[in-house]
VOBA-1610 file (N, C-alpha, C; in pm, whole numbers, padded with zeros to 5 digits, always signed):
BEGIN
Met+11089+06829+03188Met+11165+06993+03155Met+11138+07013+03022Ala+11094+07147+03029Ala+11038+07215+02898Ala+11169+07267+02801Leu+11196+07257+02712Leu+11308+07305+02653Leu+11217+07429+02542Glu+11285+07541+02571Glu+11255+07628+02490Glu+11333+07648+02344Lys+11255+07625+02239Lys+11334+07688+02102Lys+11343+07858+02059Thr+11469+07868+02022Thr+11491+08026+01998Thr+11435+08044+01863Thr+11426+08168+01835Thr+11360+08219+01762Thr+11466+08239+01618Gly+11566+08284+01639Gly+11675+08308+01530Gly+11788+08373+01603Phe+11892+08364+01523Phe+12029+08415+01537Phe+12020+08589+01527Ile+12066+08648+01636Ile+12068+08815+01629Ile+12206+08862+01587Gly+12302+08773+01585Gly+12440+08834+01575Gly+12523+08800+01703Phe+12617+08873+01667Phe+12746+08853+01771Phe+12734+08990+01837Pro+12742+09017+01977Pro+12785+09131+02041Pro+12889+09199+02004Asp+12866+09335+02000Asp+12995+09430+02009Asp+13091+09413+02100Lys+13050+09370+02194Lys+13184+09359+02294Lys+13294+09239+02267Lys+13407+09228+02338Lys+13475+09138+02318Lys+13448+08990+02373Met+13469+08903+02310Met+13398+08762+02339Met+13520+08644+02376Lys+13480+08593+02432Lys+13587+08448+02468Lys+13611+08396+02358Gln+13745+08344+02328Gln+13762+08258+02215Gln+13772+08133+02246Val+13727+08033+02168Val+13676+07871+02170Val+13797+07809+02074Ile+13926+07728+02121Ile+14006+07676+02040Ile+13928+07564+01971Ile+13986+07568+01864Ile+13935+07426+01795Ile+14028+07404+01698Pro+14106+07270+01705Pro+14220+07250+01617Pro+14186+07254+01472Asp+14288+07277+01416Asp+14284+07277+01262Asp+14259+07141+01194His+14266+07048+01280His+14238+06896+01209His+14120+06895+01208Phe+14044+06956+01300Phe+13864+06889+01299Phe+13804+06995+01169Phe+13879+07057+01091Phe+13832+07120+00972Phe+13870+07041+00862Thr+14004+07018+00863Thr+14070+06908+00764Thr+14014+06792+00748Asp+14025+06699+00895Asp+14028+06559+00903Asp+13882+06524+00928Leu+13831+06596+01023Leu+13671+06520+01101Leu+13596+06572+01056Leu+13548+06731+01017Leu+13438+06757+00968Leu+13401+06677+00864Pro+13464+06659+00771Pro+13451+06574+00638Pro+13406+06473+00663Gln+13400+06409+00789Gln+13345+06276+00803Gln+13218+06269+00849Ile+13174+06374+00928Ile+13075+06395+01032Ile+12939+06365+00929Asp+12886+06295+00941Asp+12732+06319+00866Asp+12608+06334+00944Asn+12612+06364+01074Asn+12477+06366+01114Asn+12520+06516+01198Met+12387+06571+01203Met+12372+06699+01299Met+12422+06690+01399Ala+12348+06612+01491Ala+12362+06618+01656Ala+12499+06583+01668Glu+12559+06492+01589Glu+12688+06475+01641Glu+12767+06580+01595Leu+12739+06649+01527Leu+12838+06793+01471Leu+12784+06889+01582Lys+12693+06903+01652Lys+12660+06997+01764Lys+12698+06956+01844Leu+12764+06803+01917Leu+12758+06784+02027Leu+12935+06767+02036Thr+12999+06755+01911Thr+13136+06774+01900Thr+13201+06929+01933Leu+13089+07011+01855Leu+13118+07156+01899Leu+13122+07174+02050His+13029+07128+02094His+12970+07165+02252His+13062+07126+02301Cys+13146+06991+02276Cys+13229+06933+02373Cys+13398+07046+02386Phe+13404+07086+02263Phe+13513+07166+02215Phe+13501+07301+02311Trp+13370+07379+02316Trp+13349+07494+02403Trp+13348+07428+02550Leu+13310+07327+02603Leu+13318+07291+02727Leu+13412+07274+02770Leu+13519+07182+02693Leu+13656+07181+02730Leu+13743+07253+02724Asn+13723+07358+02662Asn+13768+07510+02657Asn+13756+07572+02767Glu+13649+07569+02841Glu+13621+07635+02957Glu+13693+07599+03101Gln+13723+07461+03044Gln+13803+07398+03170Gln+13975+07451+03166Ser+14038+07439+03300Ser+14192+07463+03306Ser+14268+07339+03323Gly+14382+07343+03316Gly+14438+07210+03373Gly+14480+07127+03249Glu+14536+07028+03280Glu+14596+06942+03178Glu+14509+06843+03172Leu+14433+06808+03259Leu+14323+06703+03258Leu+14188+06762+03240Arg+14124+06717+03115Arg+13990+06803+03092Arg+13934+06670+03045Tyr+13796+06684+03115Tyr+13704+06570+03067Tyr+13568+06641+03096Leu+13480+06535+03031Leu+13301+06595+03042Leu+13254+06442+03093Arg+13135+06495+03189Arg+13077+06378+03253Arg+12953+06359+03156Gly+12932+06239+03148Gly+12811+06193+03060Gly+12690+06247+03144Asp+12653+06257+03276Asp+12572+06295+03357Asp+12547+06485+03319Asp+12662+06533+03314Asp+12661+06681+03270Asp+12601+06717+03149Leu+12650+06624+03066Leu+12635+06677+02922Leu+12434+06649+02929Arg+12400+06514+02985Arg+12243+06480+02982Arg+12167+06609+03032Ser+12234+06673+03111Ser+12178+06764+03191Ser+12181+06943+03145Asp+12281+06932+03044Asp+12332+07059+02972Asp+12210+07113+02897Glu+12114+07229+02928Glu+12010+07283+02860Glu+12064+07328+02729Lys+12161+07368+02736Lys+12185+07478+02591Lys+12221+07341+02483Leu+12286+07242+02524Leu+12316+07091+02438Leu+12168+07071+02401Leu+12095+07026+02516Leu+11973+06938+02473Leu+11881+07051+02397Val+11878+07179+02392Val+11801+07254+02345Val+11831+07248+02181Ser+11959+07275+02150Ser+12019+07251+02035Ser+12005+07118+01958Leu+11997+07019+02043Leu+11973+06915+01981Leu+11844+06888+01938Thr+11722+06944+01993Thr+11586+06938+01990Thr+11559+07045+01858Leu+11640+07099+01810Leu+11586+07232+01675Leu+11593+07149+01540Asp+11659+07004+01537Asp+11658+06960+01413Asp+11576+06806+01429Asn+11538+06779+01542Asn+11457+06648+01563Asn+11348+06660+01653Asp+11246+06673+01611Asp+11110+06699+01707Asp+11031+06536+01716Leu+11089+06451+01694Leu+11010+06303+01660Leu+11091+06220+01783Arg+11235+06265+01825Arg+11288+06217+01906Arg+11330+06305+02047Ala+11313+06236+02163Ala+11355+06335+02295Ala+11518+06359+02282Pro+11514+06471+02318Pro+11660+06522+02313Pro+11773+06411+02401Lys+11734+06360+02486Lys+11856+06277+02582Lys+11843+06152+02464Met+11748+06121+02381Met+11796+06005+02295Met+11876+06039+02184Val+11849+06149+02137Val+11942+06233+02021Val+12072+06251+02060Leu+12083+06281+02216Leu+12231+06300+02268Leu+12283+06156+02260Glu+12239+06073+02301Glu+12290+05927+02312Glu+12309+05850+02188Asp+12262+05907+02093Asp+12290+05842+01973Asp+12408+05945+01910Ala+12448+06067+01967Ala+12527+06169+01895Ala+12629+06102+01990Leu+12645+06078+02120Leu+12735+06022+02192Leu+12819+05876+02105Ser+12724+05810+02094Ser+12774+05651+02045Ser+12828+05689+01911Arg+12791+05814+01837Arg+12849+05803+01660Arg+12990+05875+01723Ala+12996+05994+01801Ala+13142+06039+01840Ala+13236+05937+01886Val+13179+05843+01946Val+13283+05740+02044Val+13322+05645+01907Ala+13204+05616+01816Ala+13281+05504+01719Ala+13351+05569+01612Arg+13331+05679+01621Arg+13412+05762+01537Arg+13599+05808+01602Asn+13595+05810+01736Asn+13717+05819+01810Asn+13755+05975+01816Thr+13590+06071+01804Thr+13603+06191+01852Thr+13618+06212+01975Leu+13523+06130+02063Leu+13515+06129+02171Leu+13590+05993+02252Leu+13652+05974+02364Leu+13695+05860+02417Leu+13620+05836+02526Arg+13543+05705+02567Arg+13450+05711+02688Arg+13501+05626+02752Leu+13501+05654+02886Leu+13546+05579+03006Leu+13442+05554+03103Glu+13459+05413+03167Glu+13348+05375+03247Glu+13438+05420+03394Ile+13386+05505+03465Ile+13444+05540+03586Ile+13375+05491+03741Gln+13420+05415+03806Gln+13338+05403+03928Gln+13366+05496+04038Thr+13234+05568+04100Thr+13220+05684+04182Thr+13152+05637+04279Asp+13175+05672+04399Asp+13072+05671+04511Asp+12923+05740+04484Leu+12856+05734+04588Leu+12689+05788+04532Leu+12708+05945+04528Asp+12805+06000+04601Asp+12816+06131+04598Asp+12908+06190+04449Gly+12971+06084+04365Gly+13024+06133+04251Gly+13172+06149+04269Asn+13220+06092+04393Asn+13360+06135+04407Asn+13421+06008+04384Val+13548+06016+04328Val+13629+05896+04254Val+13747+05885+04352Glu+13783+05747+04379Glu+13867+05714+04463Glu+13964+05627+04371Leu+14090+05673+04415Leu+14186+05577+04323Leu+14197+05467+04387Pro+14185+05364+04277Pro+14222+05194+04308Pro+14343+05169+04379Thr+14358+05079+04485Thr+14454+05046+04563Thr+14440+04863+04533Thr+14539+04817+04558Thr+14552+04665+04558Thr+14530+04611+04670Ser+14429+04482+04659Ser+14427+04428+04786Ser+14524+04310+04845Ala+14590+04330+04980Ala+14707+04303+05019Ala+14708+04137+05059Gln+14554+04112+05103Gln+14501+03990+05153Gln+14500+03903+05050Ser+14483+03948+04923Ser+14442+03805+04808Ser+14601+03763+04758Pro+14609+03631+04712Pro+14712+03591+04651Pro+14742+03657+04526Asn+14658+03691+04465Asn+14640+03755+04316Asn+14622+03935+04341Ala+14709+03979+04441Ala+14672+04117+04483Ala+14703+04212+04368Asp+14811+04150+04274Asp+14841+04269+04187Asp+14704+04248+04037Leu+14646+04157+04071Leu+14493+04139+03976Leu+14385+04199+04009Glu+14376+04194+04142Glu+14234+04259+04216Glu+14232+04408+04237Ile+14154+04485+04227Ile+14152+04605+04257Ile+14049+04640+04345Asp+14054+04690+04470Asp+13968+04733+04563Asp+13972+04898+04550Phe+13848+04911+04506Phe+13806+05084+04515Phe+13791+05115+04664Gly+13755+05050+04729Gly+13736+05092+04880Gly+13610+05193+04877Leu+13526+05148+04792Leu+13381+05219+04813Leu+13294+05126+04852Thr+13180+05168+04946Thr+13105+05064+05012Thr+12992+05036+04875Glu+12950+05179+04818Glu+12832+05161+04680Glu+12880+05221+04557Thr+12926+05170+04483Thr+12966+05208+04357Thr+12846+05248+04262Val+12867+05347+04159Val+12813+05371+04060Val+12905+05390+03936Ala+12895+05353+03812Ala+12949+05372+03690Ala+12922+05462+03638Glu+12963+05593+03611Glu+12961+05705+03513Glu+13043+05689+03393Asp+12998+05741+03315Asp+13038+05777+03198Asp+13095+05893+03149Trp+13258+05919+03157Trp+13336+06025+03136Trp+13354+06036+02978Tyr+13370+06174+02929Tyr+13459+06172+02800Tyr+13518+06255+02796
//
């Protein structure tokens, strides 16, 4: 994948733009703690992506972040020595360690479909075992 670098910011267009909501505590509590440019860019990008979603449950899939061209290009602008996906993994680790992002391991089938767990009635420990009903599963990371 060839990532193109942009030359410079030409300003915001005159037309009305969609607003992105960023909580005020980001500026007062979180921003002073962030000491890594990639983590800051990732955090702001996540606000933008989550703002584009609707509904009460909003999440980001790790695979989607890893294939997001805008995000990957922005992460390469500061660091030509590491591959963009390595920079992203480091930024994700930092954001999770800071509790800016919560990381979940979700079991999905090969098509990415999530099935809700059901308990196995045949087991004497039915309340302890979870049967996802998936023949082949893959662990995905969601944020």
